[in-house]
C-alpha positions in Angstrom: 17.3 17.7 -23.9 15.6 20.8 -21.9 16.6 18.6 -19.0 20.1 18.0 -19.4 20.3 22.0 -20.3 18.8 22.8 -16.8 21.3 20.2 -15.1 24.1 21.9 -17.1 23.0 25.4 -15.5 23.0 24.3 -12.1 26.5 23.0 -12.2 27.6 26.3 -13.2 26.2 28.3 -10.5 28.5 27.0 -8.1 31.7 26.7 -10.3 30.6 30.8 -11.2 30.5 31.7 -7.2 33.8 29.7 -6.9 35.6 31.4 -9.8 33.9 34.9 -9.1 35.5 34.4 -4.9 39.1 33.5 -6.8 38.9 36.5 -8.8 38.1 38.6 -6.1 40.4 37.3 -3.7 43.3 37.4 -6.2 42.1 41.5 -7.0 42.2 42.2 -3.2 45.7 40.7 -2.7 47.0 42.2 -5.8 45.1 45.7 -4.9 46.8 45.3 -1.5 49.9 44.1 -2.4 50.3 47.3 -5.3 49.4 49.5 -2.4 52.6 48.1 -0.2 54.5 48.6 -3.1 53.7 52.2 -3.4 53.8 53.1 -0.1 57.8 52.0 0.1 59.1 53.3 -3.3 56.7 56.7 -2.8 56.0 57.3 1.2 58.9 55.6 3.1 61.7 57.5 1.1 64.6 57.1 3.4 63.6 53.4 4.8 65.6 51.8 2.7 65.9 48.8 4.9 62.0 48.2 4.1 62.5 48.2 0.7 65.1 45.3 0.8 62.8 43.4 3.2 59.8 43.8 0.4 61.1 41.0 -2.1 60.9 38.6 0.9 57.5 39.0 2.5 55.4 40.2 -0.3 54.7 36.9 -1.9 53.5 35.5 1.6 51.2 38.8 2.1 50.0 38.0 -1.1 48.9 34.5 -0.1 47.7 35.5 3.0 45.3 38.1 1.9 44.3 35.9 -1.0 43.4 32.8 1.3 41.6 34.9 4.2 39.6 36.7 1.5 39.0 33.6 -0.1 37.9 31.8 2.7 35.8 34.8 3.8 33.8 34.8 0.4 33.0 31.1 0.4 32.2 31.0 4.2 29.0 30.0 3.5 29.6 27.2 0.9 31.9 25.7 3.6 29.2 26.2 6.2 26.3 24.3 4.1 28.9 21.3 3.3 29.5 21.1 7.2 25.6 21.2 7.6 25.3 18.5 4.6 27.7 16.2 6.5 26.1 16.5 10.0 22.6 16.1 8.1 23.9 12.8 6.8 25.8 11.8 10.0 22.5 12.1 12.1 20.8 10.0 9.6 23.1 7.4 9.1 22.7 6.9 13.2 19.2 6.2 12.6 17.2 9.5 12.9 15.0 9.4 9.9 12.9 12.0 10.8 15.8 14.7 10.2 15.9 16.9 7.4 19.0 18.6 6.0 18.0 22.3 6.5 20.5 23.5 3.4 18.6 26.3 1.2 20.2 26.9 -1.9 19.4 27.1 -5.4 23.2 25.3 -6.9 24.5 22.0 -6.5 24.2 21.8 -2.8 20.9 22.6 -2.8 19.9 20.0 -5.2 22.0 17.5 -3.2 20.3 18.4 0.0 16.9 18.2 -1.3 17.5 14.8 -2.7 18.8 13.4 0.6 15.5 15.0 2.3 13.8 13.0 -0.6 15.7 9.5 -0.1 14.8 9.9 4.0 11.3 10.4 2.7 11.4 7.6 0.9 13.1 5.0 3.5 10.8 6.4 6.0 8.0 5.3 4.3 9.4 2.0 3.1 10.3 1.1 7.2 6.3 2.4 7.7 5.3 0.2 5.1 7.4 -3.0 6.1 6.2 -2.4 9.5 2.7 -2.3 8.9 3.4 -5.3 6.7 4.8 -7.3 9.8 1.6 -5.8 11.6 -0.6 -7.6 9.2 1.1 -10.7 9.2 1.0 -10.7 12.9 -2.9 -10.3 12.9 -3.0 -12.7 9.9 -1.5 -15.6 11.9 -3.8 -14.9 14.8 -7.0 -14.3 12.7 -6.2 -18.0 11.3 -5.1 -19.0 14.9 -8.6 -17.9 16.4 -10.9 -19.1 13.3 -9.5 -22.3 13.3 -9.6 -22.9 17.1 -13.0 -22.3 17.7 -14.8 -24.6 15.9 -11.8 -27.2 16.6 -12.3 -27.0 20.4 -16.0 -27.5 20.1 -15.7 -30.5 18.2 -13.2 -31.4 20.8 -15.9 -30.9 23.5 -18.4 -32.9 21.9 -16.3 -36.2 21.1 -15.3 -36.3 24.7 -19.2 -35.9 26.1 -19.6 -38.9 23.3 -16.2 -40.6 24.7 -17.8 -40.4 28.3 -21.5 -40.9 27.1 -22.7 -37.7 29.0 -26.1 -38.1 26.8 -29.4 -38.8 28.4 -31.1 -40.3 25.2 -30.6 -41.5 21.8 -32.2 -37.6 20.7 -29.0 -35.9 22.8 -26.2 -37.9 21.3 -27.9 -37.8 17.9 -27.7 -33.9 18.5 -24.5 -34.2 19.9 -23.3 -35.8 16.6 -24.4 -33.6 14.6 -22.9 -30.6 16.5 -20.1 -32.1 15.8 -20.4 -32.8 12.1 -21.3 -28.9 11.6 -18.4 -27.9 13.7 -16.3 -29.8 11.2 -17.6 -28.7 8.3 -17.0 -25.5 9.2 -13.4 -26.1 10.3 -13.3 -27.5 6.9 -14.7 -24.5 5.1 -12.6 -22.3 6.8 -9.1 -24.2 5.6 -10.8 -24.3 2.2 -10.8 -20.9 2.4 -7.7 -20.4 3.8 -6.1 -22.7 1.0 -8.1 -20.5 -1.7 -6.8 -17.6 -0.4 -3.1 -18.5 -0.2 -3.5 -20.2 -3.8 -4.9 -17.2 -5.3 -2.1 -14.5 -3.9 0.4 -16.8 -5.3 3.0 -15.8 -8.2 2.3 -19.1 -10.1 -1.6 -19.2 -10.2 -3.4 -20.5 -13.4 -6.7 -19.9 -14.5 -8.5 -22.7 -16.8 -10.0 -20.1 -19.2 -12.9 -21.4 -21.4 -15.9 -19.3 -23.2 -19.0 -19.5 -20.4 -22.4 -18.0 -20.7 -22.2 -15.6 -17.7 -26.3 -15.3 -17.8 -26.6 -19.3 -17.5 -23.8 -19.4 -14.9 -25.5 -16.8 -12.7 -28.9 -18.3 -12.9 -27.6 -21.9 -12.1 -25.9 -20.0 -8.7 -29.2 -18.4 -7.8 -30.9 -21.7 -8.5 -29.0 -23.2 -5.4 -29.1 -19.9 -3.5 -33.0 -19.1 -3.5 -33.9 -21.7 -1.0 -31.2 -20.5 1.5 -32.6 -17.0 1.2 -36.0 -17.7 1.8 -35.3 -19.6 4.6 -33.8 -16.5 6.3 -36.4 -14.0 5.0 -34.7 -12.8 2.1 -36.4 -12.3 -1.4 -34.2 -12.3 -4.3 -34.9 -9.7 -7.2 -33.3 -10.6 -10.7 -32.5 -8.4 -13.2 -30.3 -10.8 -15.7 -32.0 -10.4 -19.0 -32.7 -13.3 -21.5 -29.7 -13.0 -23.9 -26.2 -15.1 -23.3 -23.3 -13.0 -22.1 -20.4 -15.1 -23.3 -17.2 -14.6 -21.7 -13.6 -16.4 -21.5 -13.1 -16.8 -17.9 -12.2 -19.8 -15.3 -16.0 -21.0 -14.7 -15.2 -22.3 -11.3 -13.3 -19.4 -9.8 -15.9 -17.0 -11.1 -18.4 -19.3 -9.5 -16.8 -19.4 -6.0 -16.6 -15.3 -6.4 -20.2 -15.1 -7.2 -21.0 -17.1 -4.3 -18.8 -15.4 -2.1 -21.1 -12.3 -2.8 -24.3 -13.9 -2.2 -23.1 -15.5 0.7 -21.9 -12.0 2.3 -25.3 -10.3 1.2 -27.2 -12.8 3.1 -25.2 -12.8 6.7 -25.4 -9.3 6.5 -29.0 -8.1 5.2 -31.7 -6.7 7.3 -34.4 -9.1 7.8 -37.0 -9.3 6.0 -35.7 -7.9 3.3 -34.5 -8.5 -0.3 -31.3 -9.1 -2.4 -31.1 -7.7 -6.0 -28.7 -9.2 -8.4 -28.5 -7.4 -11.6 -26.4 -8.3 -15.4 -25.5 -5.8 -17.4 -23.1 -5.9 -20.1 -21.5 -3.0 -22.8 -18.8 -3.1 -25.7 -16.0 -4.2 -23.5 -17.0 -5.6 -19.8 -19.7 -7.1 -18.3 -20.7 -6.5 -14.6 -22.4 -8.4 -11.9 -24.0 -6.4 -9.2 -25.1 -8.0 -5.7 -27.1 -4.9 -3.4 -28.7 -5.4 -0.4 -29.3 -3.6 3.0 -27.4 -3.4 6.3 -26.5 -1.7 9.1 -24.5 1.3 7.9 -20.7 1.0 8.3 -18.3 3.0 9.3 -15.3 4.8 6.8 -12.7 2.6 8.4 -14.9 -0.3 8.4 -15.5 0.1 4.6 -12.0 0.8 3.9 -10.9 -2.6 5.6 -13.9 -4.8 4.3 -11.7 -6.4 1.7 -8.9 -7.0 3.4 -8.5 -10.5 4.4 -9.7 -11.8 7.9 -11.3 -8.6 8.7 -14.8 -9.2 9.9 -16.9 -6.5 10.8 -18.6 -6.7 14.2 -20.5 -10.2 14.8 -23.7 -8.2 16.0 -24.3 -7.6 12.4 -24.6 -11.4 11.8 -27.3 -13.2 11.3 -28.4 -15.8 13.9 -28.0 -19.3 12.5 -25.3 -18.5 9.8 -22.1 -19.8 10.7 -19.2 -17.0 10.9 -17.4 -16.7 7.6 -13.4 -16.9 8.0 -12.9 -13.0 6.9 -11.8 -14.2 3.9 -14.7 -14.3 1.3 -14.6 -10.5 0.1 -10.2 -10.9 -0.2 -11.0 -14.6 -2.8 -13.3 -12.8 -4.8 -11.5 -9.6 -5.4 -7.9 -11.9 -5.9 -10.4 -13.7 -8.4 -11.7 -10.8 -10.6 -7.5 -9.4 -10.8 -6.8 -12.6 -11.7 -9.1 -12.1 -14.8 -8.0 -8.7 -15.4 -11.1 -7.6 -13.6 -12.1 -5.7 -10.6 -14.7 -5.7 -7.6 -16.1 -2.8 -6.0 -18.4 -1.3 -3.5 -20.4 1.4 -3.5 -21.9 2.2 0.4 -24.7 4.8 1.2 -26.9 4.8 4.1 -26.9 1.0 4.6 -27.2 0.2 1.1 -24.2 -2.1 -0.6 -23.8 -2.4 -3.9 -21.0 -5.4 -4.8 -19.6 -4.7 -8.6 -17.8 -7.6 -10.1 -16.6 -6.4 -13.4 -15.0 -8.7 -16.1 -13.5 -8.0 -19.5 -15.4 -10.1 -22.5 -12.8 -9.9 -24.7 -9.8 -11.4 -22.8 -9.6 -13.9 -20.3 -7.2 -11.7 -17.8 -3.9 -13.5 -16.6 -3.4 -17.2 -16.9 -0.3 -16.8 -14.5 
């Protein structure tokens, strides 16, 4: 109601301005005509010919004075309209950095403001589309690089085996084992890529069931601890003894937790420790994975959840296969599908990933 009243008031401003200009122009024309009539009949005595010609040019004079006065009084409106037209022409020619310089408090000012707002939104949209295109190209480059590296190694080992370029059975076995390891790594990369694209699809469906998160986490840690100990990492657990039931897709949640554990394994100081905490309140359950590693810059931290983003390889531990850069993206997508979230708190090399999941609902099933 108030907004409508304000708009109505704004509309009246330029109408009032034009109406006042018209009234002033009429008054000026009438005043000049009256002055001329007074001059002819009062001062111009003896100039009868002037009185005879007066009816023929008094009306054109009136119109001329009216138009000149009206155009003079409305020249700013006309000037601003021309500025608006030129600005629109410049914008339509592709210069989205141009802004219409019309400083008015009436409809023309509002139109100029809206044009500038529209241009800014369009400019931001174009920038966003360019960034999306750049991200797409980087994505394709990341896929190509990550798949080509193990594939090249596999082809190299197979060529050595085909050419019998091994000295003894031990070297033969080593070539076969390395080929198998690279093939398994390639399969893992393809699985990550398939999982990421599937989770990013709009028709992703969850197999929701009531599961005990405490028991699931204990099972995952039971399988993870031997790998951690091999890499000089100790597991500290704060899980509690009570079951924590929630409606979730157990396979996907297990995948998300496993990705967080493997991320901590790759980037922890050695020897060191990984902290695992499970806590609940009346609304949600929180699983925290905490480790110490080389601190990240703010830019690295902001990009950590982006697809195919991997920090400097110097942070990777020797003996652990380099991942696809999709692990954290997959974990965050899984959390989002369940109506939860995955966040990172990072300070002075202490990384705390918090996976939060709702207790009452199973998130999205689409």
